[in-house]
C-alpha positions as a printed Julia matrix, in Angstrom:
64×3 Matrix{Float64}:
 79.59  27.32  113.6
 80.08  30.37  115.08
 76.3   30.9   115.93
 76.8   28.6   118.89
 77.91  28.75  122.04
 80.53  27.63  124.14
 78.74  25.57  125.8
 76.39  24.5   122.83
 79.97  23.14  120.9
 80.5   21.22  123.91
 77.07  20.03  123.39
 76.91  18.46  120.57
 80.36  17.44  119.88
 79.48  15.51  122.8
 76.09  14.0   121.27
 77.65  13.66  117.88
 79.54  11.11  119.68
 76.25   9.42  120.59
 76.4   10.28  123.96
 72.98  10.27  125.85
 71.67  13.37  127.33
 72.37  12.81  130.64
 75.97  11.26  129.89
 76.51  14.66  128.34
 75.16  16.45  131.81
 77.72  14.32  134.01
 80.6   15.45  132.01
 79.28  19.27  131.7
 77.92  18.77  135.02
 74.48  20.04  134.39
 71.26  18.81  134.17
 69.84  16.59  131.73
 66.76  18.64  131.3
 69.54  21.22  130.27
 71.76  19.34  127.43
 68.27  19.01  125.72
 67.93  22.45  125.92
 71.03  23.14  124.45
 70.24  20.49  121.96
 67.4   22.44  120.71
 69.02  25.54  120.32
 71.81  23.36  118.19
 69.43  22.3   116.02
 67.19  24.94  115.58
 70.64  27.61  114.75
 71.87  24.5   112.56
 69.49  24.43  110.42
 68.79  19.95  111.98
 66.39  16.94  113.47
 68.34  14.46  114.64
 71.61  13.9   116.09
 72.28  11.53  113.37
 72.35  15.44  111.01
 75.03  16.2   114.07
 77.15  14.03  113.28
 77.65  14.63  109.8
 78.16  18.39  111.05
 81.36  19.83  111.14
 80.32  20.67  115.23
 80.59  17.29  115.6
 84.4   17.35  115.55
 86.81  17.74  117.37
 87.64  21.16  119.47
 91.18  22.71  117.59
C-alpha cells in the first residue's frame, strides 16, 4: 500500500466503494480523465485489472 501516492489511495478507496469515475472526480475536484489515469496507476502498482479485485485489497478499506 505504501507504493500508492496519497491521491491514488483516495481514488482507490472511492473506486472500491463502487463510485464511478465521474462521481470520484466530483468528490476530489479533479477531472474524470485524471481519475482514470490514477486508477490505471493503482491497477499497475497493485497488479490487478478490475475494480472487483480492488475491493478485495486493503487499499479499498477506510483510511486509518
